[in-house]
N, C-alpha and C positions, 0 to 999 in steps of 0.2 A: 852639504855640497854634493853635487852629482859626481859620480865616478865616470871615467872614460875607459872604454874597452881597449884592451891591449891588441894592437893590430899586427903584432910581430909573428903570430902563428901562421904557418904556411897553409893555405886553403887545401882541403882534401877533396872537395867537390868542384867540378867546373861550373855547373849550373844547378840551382836548387829552387824549389817552390816553397813559399811560406803561405799558409792559410790563416787569415784573420778569422777569429770566431767571436768570442766576447772579450776581446783584448784590443780595442780600437785605438791603438797608439803605436808610434814608432819607438819612443823612448821607454826604457825600463820594461821591455817586452822580452822575456827570457828566450823563447824559441826563436824569435826574430833576430835577436842579438847573436845567438848561436849560429843561425843560418848565415848571417853576414860574415861572421868570423871564420866559418868553416867552408865558405863557398867563394868562388871567383865572382859569380853573378847570382843575384837572388830575384826571383819573380814574385812580387807581392800580390796576393789574390784574395778575393772574397767570393764565396759561392752563395747565391741567393736562390731560395726555393722558387721554382717557376711560378707558383701560385701565390707568392707572398703578398703582393699588393691587393689581390682579390680575396684573400683569406679572411672570412668574417670572424674567425675565432681569434684573430690577432687585432687588438684595438688600434684604431687609426692613429692615436697619439704615440703608441709604441712604434708603429711603422714610421711615423714622421721623425721620431727621435733617432731611429736607426739611420734613416736617410740623412739626417743632419750629421750624425757621427761619421758616416761614410763620406759625405761631402767634405767635411773638415779634414778627414784623413787623406782623401784624394787631393785636396788643395795643398796639403803639406808635401805630398810626393811630387806634385807639380813644381813646387818651389825648389825641389831638389833635382829637377829635370828628369824625373822618373814618373812611372804610371802605376796607379792601383788598378788591377784588372778585376772587373766584376763579371762573374759568370752566372748564367741562369741554368738551373737544372740540379745536378748533383755533383759530388766531388770527383767521382770516377770519370764522369763525362768531361769535366773540366781538365782533369789530368790527361785524358786521352787527347783532348784538343791541343793542349800545350805540347805534349810529348811528340805529337805528329809533326809539329813545326820546329820545335827546339828540343833536342834530347836533354832530358833532365836526369840527374844522378841521385837526388835526395829530395824528400818532402819533410818539411818541419811544421810542427803544430804544437800549441799549448794544450796539454791534456785536460779533459773535462770528464765529469763523472755522472752526468744525467744519462738516462736511458737513450735519448736521442743522440747525445754526444758519443756514447759507447758504440752505437751503430755506425755513426759517421767514421769514427776511428777504425773500426773493424773493416769497413768497406775500403778505406784508404790503405790499410795494412795489406788486405788481400790483393789489391791492385799492385802495390809495390812489390810484393813477393813474386807475382807472376811476371812483372816487368824488370825484375832484378834492380829495383830502386831502393835505396835506404830510406827507412821511415823513422824519423826522430821525434820523440814526444818529450815534453818538459813540463814540470810543475811551475805554474805561474799565478793561477787565480788565488791560491792559498798563500798565507804568510809562512806556513809550515806544512811540509808534506804530512798527510794524515797518518802515515806509519811512524812518524817521528815522535808523536805525543801519545804515550801509553802509560798505563798504571804499572806499578812494580811487578804485577803478575803478567804484564804484557797484553792487557786488554785495553780496548778503547775507553776513554772516559765517557760516561753518560750523564754526569752531573756537571753543570756548567761551572760552578764555583771551583771545583777540583781541576777541571780542564784549564780554566783561566789561570789559576795559580801555577800550574805546570808550564803552560805556554809562555807566560810572561817572563819566565826565566831564560828562554831561548832567544839569543840575539837574532834580530831581523836585518838582513843585508840592506845596505844603503841603495837607493835608486841609481840605476846606471843609465847614463846618457848615451844614445846611439850616435856615434860620430861617423859611422860607415856611410859610404855613398855608392856602394857597388850594387845598385838596383838595376835590373834589366830594363832597357828602354824599348825593346821590341814590343809592338802593340798586338794584343790578342783580343779579338772580339769586342771592339770598343762600342759597338751599337748598344749592347746591354748596359754598359757603364753610362753612356750619354743619356739613354732613355730613363734609366732608374734614378740617376742623380737629379734629374729635372722634374721628378714626380712631385706634385703638390697635392696634398690631401685636404679634404674639406675641414676637418676638425683640427684647429690650430691649438697647440699646447703652449702653456706659459713656461714649461720646463724645456730648455733648449739642449739638444744633443751636440756632442763634439768636445774634443779635448780642451779647447780654449775656455769653454764654460766650466769644465771640471777643474781646471787649474785656477780659475778665478775664485772658486769656492775654497780651494786649498790655501790660496794666498791670503784669504781673510779668515782662516780657521781660528785665529786668536780672538775674533769677535764672539766666539761661542764659549767664552770662559764661564758664562752663567748657564750653560746647557743643562746641567743637572737640576737647576731651579726652574727652568723655563720649558723643558722639553715636553711636559705633560699638558701644557695649556695650548689648545689648538688655535686660539686667536692670536697668539704671539708668533713671531718669526724665530722661534727658539731651536728649530732643527736645521741641519746643514743642507738638506736637499741633495745630498751626495749619493743617495741610494741608486738612482738610475745610472749615474756615472760609474758606480762600482759594478753594477750589473752588466753594463756594456763594456767596461774596462777602458774607458777614456783616460782614467787615472789608475795606476796600479795600487794593489793592496799595500805595497811597501811605501809608496808615496804618501798614502793616507796615514799609515802608521807613523812615519817619521815626521809628518806635518803636525800631528797631534802631540807626539813625543817632544818635538823641538819647541813648540809654541804654547802647549798647555800642560805638558808633563805626563809621566807614565801613569799617574794615579787619577787622571781626569776621567770623568764618566764616559767620554767618547771612546776611550781606549777599551772600555768594557763592551761598548756597542759593536765595535768592529770585530771583537772576539766572539760575540754572539753569532755574527755572520759566519765567522770561521768555524765555530762549534757546530752549527747546523750543517755546514758543508761537510765537515768530518763525519757527522752522523750519517748523512746520505752515502758517503764513501764506504763506511764500514757496515751499514745496515740498509742496503738498497731497497729492502722490502717496504720501507716507510713511504715511498712514493705512491704506493697503491693501497696501503692499509696502515693500521696503527703500529707505532713502534712497540707498544706494549700489547702484544698479540692476544692477551687474555680479554681485551675489549673488542675483539674483531667481530663478535656476534651480537653486540648490542642492537636491539631493534629500535631504530630511529623512526621518527614520524615522517609521513609523506604528504603533509598538508600543503597543497600547491598554492592556495590563497595566501597563506602565511609567508611562503617562500617568495612569491611575487611581490608582496608588500615590503618585505625586507630588501629585495633587489632594487625596488623602485623608490625606496625612501618614503614609504607610506605606512609605517607601523604605528604611528601615534606616539612614539618615543622620540622626542626631538633630537637628542644627542645621536641616536642611531640614524635617524633619517637625514640629519645634516651630513653625517659622514658618508652615507651611501649616495647622496646627491653630489657631494664633492667628488667622489670616485667617478660617478657617471659623467660629470662635467669636465673634469680635469685629468683623469687617469691617475690621480694621487689621493691618498687619504692619510691624515695625521696618524702616527703610530699608536698613540693612546686610544684614538677612536677606532682604529683597526681592532684592537683588543676588545673593546666594549662591544662593537658590532659583531665580532666573531662569537664572543661569549653569548650574546643575545640569541644568535641563530641556533647555537647548540644547546644552551642550557635554559632558554626561555621558550624557544619554539621546538626544541627537541629534534632538530633536523640534522642529518649526517654532516659532520664537519667537512667531508670530502666534497660535498656539493658547494659549500661556501668557499672552500679552497679553489675549486675550479672557477667560480665566479670572479674571485680576486685575480686568478691567473689570466682570465680573459680580459680584464679591464685595467690592471695596473701597468703603468709604464715601467716601473722598476721590478716587475715580476722576476723573481729568482726562485727556481723550483725548490732548492734546499731551504731557503729562508722562509718562503711562503708556507711550505709544508711544516717546518719546525714551529713556526708561530701558531699555525692553526692547531697542531697537535698539543702545543703547550696549553692553549686556551681550553681545548676539548678534554684535557686531562688524560689523553691517550698516549702522549709522547714521553720522551725521556726528560727527566727533571721537570715534569709538567706541573702546572698549577693543580693543587689537590682538588678532587672532584667535588668536595663539599664547600669550596670557596667559589662563589659565583658573583660576578660583577652586578651590582645594582645600578641600572642605567640612570635612575633618578638621582641617586647619591653621586654618581660619577659626574653627571652634568652640573650639579650644584657645586661640586668641589672644583672642577677643572674649567667650567665655563659659567662662572657665577653671574656675570652680567649678561649672559646669553648672546654676546656679540658674534661668536662663531655660529651659533644656532640660527640667529636671525639672518646672517649673511647667506646661508644656504636654504633657509625656509622663510622667505619673505612674507608668507601668510601670517606669521606670528609677530611681525614687526610692530603691530599696534598694541601688543601686550607688554606688561611689565615683566621683568625677570622673575619676580616672585610668582606671578601667574603661570609662567611657562614651566617653572620647576614644580608646580602643583597641578598640572593638567590632569593627572590621574585622580586627583581628589575633587577638583571643581573645574568644570569646563565652561568658559565664557561663551555667551551666545554670539552668533554671527561670524565665527571664524571658519575659513575654508581649509580645515585641517582635520584629518581623521582622529577619532578617539583611539586610545591604546587597544591593540588587537588582542592582548592578553593581560592578565594580572601577574606582575612579576613575582609577588610573594607566593602565589599559588604555584606558578610554573617552576620556580626554583625549588620548592618543596617536592614537586613531582620528580625533578631531576635527581635530587638527593636520594629519593626513594628508589628510582631506577638504578642508580649506581649501587646503592646498598643491597638491593635484591640481587643484582647481577653478581656482585662480589660474594654474596652468601651462596649462590648456586655454584660458584667456582670452588668454594671451600667444602662442599658436600662430597 
């Protein structure tokens, strides 16, 4: 059951600004709840980068998802006779615009830990200091503050199983419903809001943004009782599709946690999955260098390949490895890729093509709707064997075995590679041995057995050099 905020506390601020970032919801939003409780009036705002719509480095589907999130959020404020104010430019410009029309006493925001977020928070902090405005930051994206979960020696956990055992012992607060209605009705710069929320992009996604869709998934979370059995099979609807909603915060981490706990139990596999997200977020918080290089810095000077033809074949889904190509084409067409296939595709780039994992990480970042810097980085480093608690360097996914095990009838492969529709599953699983005539599909660009041996040799030699 949702808790209701105590309204008996006397507000200390006359008027405050709250900035939405990746917390696209009114309910169970820590900083917004605090702003409402501690202020007579709250101005809800979102700042949009002035080049957002034209930015080619942001996939169209992620843009559309954000537009849908903001539209849903704006509609909810409208139902409350309030307004979500969308500004174009930067946060300081938005604050100057607001403060010139309505004197503000405080700025509230949920703290984030990416490099971009730190710059944003620093710029707001500097403005507030100069203007004698209080700047209030809160922990909201995480289930637990990163400084709360430490080893007995006071160090951050770098092994997931140990982190999970410690984290699961800590109670997670129940979601809090926002019953406040003290939102400022004064209108600021509505031209940006009207123009942006009406933006329609060409590439339409089948994953819809907005809290109402995130809540729909949570309401049927019990349907995923068989998640642990089905999650690795890309042709099944065995995954929740919550990742984009978690990334944009249409539902809170606490809402997800308690939905799983209440309907599936604390020992369900989904509880482990949301703690992997938490774990990678904590790693980025404690070890910010991972965003630009390996967690395990001893691997920072490995000489990776620069084969452009292989890289383009991987990006375009033309490697001749069906399970890889199906995943890469799914990513290109939908902005999503099944998690098992993400691991196989990432492993192939690094350990079959010997291409720097950071290049693959950037490609995923550019195309995934659910792109989360900490999670994307953590997963890539896990596969590349450069991260914390990573897959050992000598364990390498065999794409042929993986597709035979997890897409035995090739229904997933054929969905994304219609060129293979005329072949039997057995033929598709053995394309590296025998190639039927008349198919418009490339042969394998490398031999997995040879390339995996090269990777093992590369890591072995590099480790030997470090020991000398």
